[in-house]
C-alpha positions in Angstrom: -32.0 150.5 201.5 -34.3 152.9 203.6 -36.4 150.2 204.5 -33.1 148.2 206.1 -31.8 151.3 208.1 -34.4 150.9 210.9 -33.8 147.3 211.5 -30.0 147.8 211.8 -30.8 150.6 214.1 -32.7 148.6 216.3 -30.2 145.7 216.2 -27.3 148.3 217.3 -29.9 149.7 220.1 -30.1 145.9 221.4 -26.5 145.4 221.5 -25.8 148.7 223.6 -28.6 147.9 225.7 -26.9 144.7 227.0 -23.2 146.1 227.0 -21.6 145.5 230.3 -20.4 149.2 230.3 -22.2 152.4 230.2 -23.0 154.0 226.8 -24.3 157.5 226.6 -25.3 159.2 223.2 -25.4 162.9 223.1 -26.4 164.9 220.1 -24.7 168.1 218.8 -26.1 170.1 221.4 -25.1 167.6 224.4 -28.3 166.5 225.2 -28.8 162.8 226.0 -30.3 160.8 223.2 -29.4 157.2 224.2 -28.6 155.8 227.7 -28.2 152.0 228.5 -28.8 150.3 231.7 -25.4 150.0 232.7 -24.7 153.6 232.4 -27.9 154.4 234.6 -26.6 152.1 237.2 -23.0 153.3 237.3 -24.5 157.4 237.3 -27.0 156.5 239.6 -29.8 157.6 237.4 -33.3 156.8 236.2 -33.9 156.6 232.4 -37.3 158.7 232.7 -35.1 161.5 234.3 -32.4 161.6 231.6 -33.6 161.2 228.1 -33.9 164.4 226.1 -32.3 166.3 229.0 -28.9 168.4 228.6 -25.9 166.7 230.0 -25.1 169.5 232.3 -28.7 169.5 234.1 -28.6 165.7 234.7 -24.9 165.5 236.0 -24.0 169.2 237.3 -21.1 167.8 239.0 -19.3 167.2 235.8 -19.8 170.7 234.8 -16.0 171.4 236.5 -14.3 168.4 235.1 -12.0 168.3 232.0 -14.7 166.1 230.1 -17.2 168.9 230.1 -14.5 171.3 229.3 -13.6 169.2 226.1 -17.1 168.7 224.8 -17.3 171.5 222.6 -14.2 170.3 220.5 -15.7 167.0 220.1 -19.1 168.7 219.2 -17.2 170.7 216.8 -15.1 167.8 215.3 -12.0 169.5 216.4 -10.7 167.0 218.4 -7.2 165.5 217.1 -8.0 162.3 219.3 -10.7 159.5 218.3 -11.4 159.0 221.9 -10.4 160.4 225.2 -10.5 159.0 228.6 -11.4 161.3 231.8 -12.0 160.5 235.4 -15.2 162.0 236.6 -17.1 161.8 240.0 -20.2 159.0 240.3 -22.5 158.5 243.1 -21.8 158.2 246.7 -18.4 159.2 246.3 -17.2 156.9 243.6 -15.0 157.5 240.3 -15.7 156.9 237.0 -13.9 156.4 233.9 -15.5 157.8 230.9 -14.3 157.8 227.3 -15.5 160.3 224.8 -15.3 159.7 221.1 -17.1 162.0 218.5 -19.8 160.3 216.1 -18.9 161.8 212.6 -21.7 162.6 209.9 -19.5 163.2 207.1 -20.0 167.5 207.6 -17.7 169.8 209.6 -20.0 169.5 212.6 -20.2 165.8 214.8 -23.4 164.3 214.8 -22.7 163.6 218.6 -20.6 162.4 221.2 -20.6 159.0 222.3 -19.5 158.6 226.1 -18.1 154.9 227.0 -18.4 154.4 231.2 -16.7 152.2 233.6 -15.8 151.9 237.1 -12.2 153.6 237.7 -11.6 150.9 240.3 -11.8 148.4 237.2 -9.5 150.4 235.2 -7.0 150.7 238.2 -7.3 146.9 238.9 -6.2 146.2 235.1 -3.6 149.2 235.0 -2.2 147.5 238.3 -2.0 144.2 236.5 -0.5 145.8 233.4 2.2 147.3 235.6 2.6 144.3 237.5 3.6 142.0 234.4 5.9 145.0 233.0 7.6 145.0 236.4 8.2 141.5 236.5 9.4 141.0 233.1 12.0 143.9 233.9 12.9 142.4 237.1 13.3 139.1 235.6 15.6 140.6 232.9 17.7 142.5 235.3 18.2 139.6 237.7 19.2 137.4 235.0 21.7 140.0 233.7 23.2 140.5 237.1 23.2 136.8 237.9 25.3 136.2 234.6 27.4 139.0 234.9 28.6 138.0 238.6 28.8 134.3 238.2 32.0 133.8 236.4 34.2 136.1 238.2 32.6 134.8 241.9 33.3 131.5 240.6 37.2 132.3 239.8 37.4 134.4 243.1 35.8 131.5 245.5 38.3 129.1 243.7 41.2 131.0 244.3 40.1 131.6 248.1 40.0 127.8 248.5 43.3 127.4 246.9 44.8 129.9 249.4 43.1 128.5 252.3 44.8 124.7 251.1 48.2 126.7 251.1 47.8 127.9 254.7 48.8 126.6 257.9 46.3 126.1 260.8 47.7 129.0 262.7 48.1 131.1 260.3 46.5 134.6 261.1 45.6 135.3 257.7 43.6 131.8 257.3 40.7 133.7 259.6 40.6 136.5 257.3 40.0 134.1 254.2 37.3 132.1 256.1 35.4 135.3 256.5 35.9 136.0 253.0 34.9 132.6 251.8 31.6 133.0 253.9 30.7 136.3 252.2 31.4 134.7 248.9 29.2 131.7 249.6 26.6 134.2 250.1 27.0 135.7 247.1 26.8 132.7 245.0 23.6 131.5 247.0 22.3 135.2 245.8 23.3 134.7 242.4 21.6 131.0 242.1 18.3 133.0 243.7 18.7 135.9 241.2 18.8 133.0 238.3 16.0 131.0 239.7 14.0 134.5 240.4 14.6 135.5 236.8 13.5 132.1 235.5 10.1 132.0 237.4 9.1 135.7 236.6 9.7 135.1 232.8 8.3 132.2 232.1 4.6 132.1 231.2 2.2 130.6 233.6 0.6 127.9 231.6 1.9 124.7 233.7 -0.9 122.9 236.0 0.3 121.5 239.1 -1.0 119.3 242.2 0.0 121.1 245.6 0.3 117.8 247.2 2.7 116.4 244.7 4.7 119.9 245.1 4.9 119.2 249.0 5.9 116.0 248.7 8.7 116.8 246.3 10.0 119.9 248.4 9.8 117.6 251.7 12.3 115.2 249.9 14.8 118.0 249.0 14.9 118.7 252.8 14.6 115.5 254.8 18.3 115.4 255.5 18.0 118.6 257.5 14.8 117.3 259.5 16.8 114.2 260.3 20.0 116.2 261.2 18.0 118.7 263.0 15.7 116.6 264.8 12.5 118.0 263.5 9.4 116.3 263.3 7.5 116.8 259.7 3.6 116.3 260.0 1.6 116.2 256.9 -2.2 116.9 256.3 -2.6 116.6 252.6 -6.2 117.0 251.3 -6.5 114.0 248.5 -9.2 115.8 246.8 -7.2 118.6 245.7 -8.1 120.2 242.2 -4.9 121.5 240.1 -3.8 124.9 240.2 -1.9 127.1 237.5 1.9 126.9 238.7 4.2 129.9 238.3 6.9 128.0 240.3 5.0 127.2 243.2 7.4 124.3 244.5 10.2 126.9 244.7 7.8 129.2 247.1 7.0 125.7 249.1 10.7 124.8 249.3 11.5 128.4 250.7 8.9 128.4 253.3 9.7 125.0 254.5 13.5 126.0 254.7 12.6 129.1 256.5 10.7 126.9 259.1 13.7 124.5 259.9 16.1 127.7 260.3 13.2 129.0 262.9 13.8 125.5 264.6 17.6 125.0 265.1 17.1 123.0 267.9 14.3 120.8 266.8 10.5 121.2 266.6 7.6 120.4 264.7 6.8 121.2 261.1 3.0 120.8 260.2 2.2 121.0 256.4 -1.6 121.3 255.4 -3.0 121.4 252.2 -7.2 122.0 251.9 -9.9 123.2 249.6 -10.7 126.6 250.6 -13.7 128.9 249.7 -14.3 130.9 246.5 -12.2 128.1 244.3 -8.8 128.4 246.1 -6.6 126.0 247.5 -4.4 126.8 250.7 -1.1 125.3 251.9 0.1 126.2 255.3 3.4 125.9 256.7 3.5 125.8 260.4 6.4 125.7 262.6 7.0 125.7 266.6 9.8 128.1 266.3 10.3 131.4 268.3 8.2 133.4 266.2 8.9 136.5 263.9 9.6 139.8 266.4 6.9 142.3 266.0 9.4 145.2 265.0 10.4 143.3 261.4 7.4 141.7 260.3 6.5 144.5 257.9 10.2 144.1 256.4 10.1 140.0 255.8 8.9 140.5 252.0 11.9 143.2 251.4 14.6 141.7 249.1 17.9 141.1 250.8 16.3 141.5 254.3 17.4 138.7 256.4 17.8 138.2 260.3 20.2 135.1 259.6 24.1 135.0 259.8 25.6 136.4 256.9 26.6 132.7 255.8 23.1 131.3 255.9 20.9 133.5 253.9 20.9 135.7 251.2 17.4 137.5 251.9 15.6 136.8 249.0 13.7 133.6 250.0 10.6 135.1 250.8 10.4 137.9 248.2 10.7 134.9 245.6 8.1 132.7 247.0 5.9 136.1 247.1 6.3 136.5 243.4 6.0 133.3 242.1 2.6 132.9 244.4 1.5 136.2 242.9 2.5 135.0 239.3 0.1 131.8 240.1 -2.6 134.0 241.0 -2.7 133.8 244.5 -1.2 135.6 247.5 0.9 134.7 250.7 0.3 135.9 254.2 1.6 134.8 257.8 0.6 135.0 261.1 3.3 134.7 264.0 3.1 134.6 267.9 6.3 135.3 269.9 7.4 131.6 271.6 4.7 129.8 270.1 5.6 129.8 266.1 4.7 131.1 262.6 2.4 130.0 259.9 2.7 130.9 256.3 -0.4 130.5 254.1 -0.4 130.0 250.3 -3.5 130.9 248.8 -4.0 130.3 245.0 -6.8 129.8 243.0 -7.8 126.7 241.1 -6.9 126.4 237.5 -9.5 127.6 235.2 -11.7 124.4 233.2 -10.2 125.3 230.1 -6.5 125.5 231.4 -7.3 121.7 232.9 -8.6 120.7 229.5 -5.3 121.9 227.7 -2.8 122.4 230.0 0.4 120.5 229.8 
């Protein structure tokens, strides 16, 4: 048994040496007994400077942190938690997240404390992703609930409004009022449909694969009648070598951007839609119009829910926020540039699907 202990100890030390996170072992007097290369890098230290040194001497700027104040509880095996996380200062103004756990030895006192260290920015990114996923799931459920609650009564009110209009003569003063009521109801119906579409997108797991060229062609088929009616020239520049991407509802985003482009050109113009392989393993879709452009004073608000500059009977104000949500669910981003009197270009920027997804996706 004794002869196997050093071998196992060496194996564990090798594992800690190659661990991607920082690992620091303190003895019962808070003296550093072991530190791996990742911890040295994160804390900006040299190994020869720290082994055998008290933690307070090596990192004096940790003395006023909750971590340092909690060390006596860990060393005395008095902590009620197996591990506690702390934020501490790192080199050059950075922040570190440290997880402290006491190492028991079967006695009243702890054998020491193991510190696991990672960059706080990595933790913040993971926490943001988790919060984003929770937010999307809750918003999706809320949207679906609202849509179902409103759908039936709206359908009934709209039906009776149509019946009332049919009973009125063309010169009836009430007719104009009911026409305004119908326009408002039509907008509410579109909003409910958008809610349902939104809820389906944000609550469906992203495991589909898609070719963006096919999504673009399908989206243009849906609006081809509008292009002819509004005398809009549609130009396509589609890269035939596009790789597949993860699809969190991207066709809905493309359709909304195309419709927005058409709305920006009520008297005709040119819409150019381009796909290309971008740098760093991404694919881009650009939707460019020759409309009037987005006014400077509202550019910060265009992704707000229900914000719309269109007449009340034309838009719900949910198109761009839904496009943004489904693009982000696909791992991408959406941005735009606009010039007054020249036009606007929206760009969908999504990552190429990973190899394993291409091998097993549906």
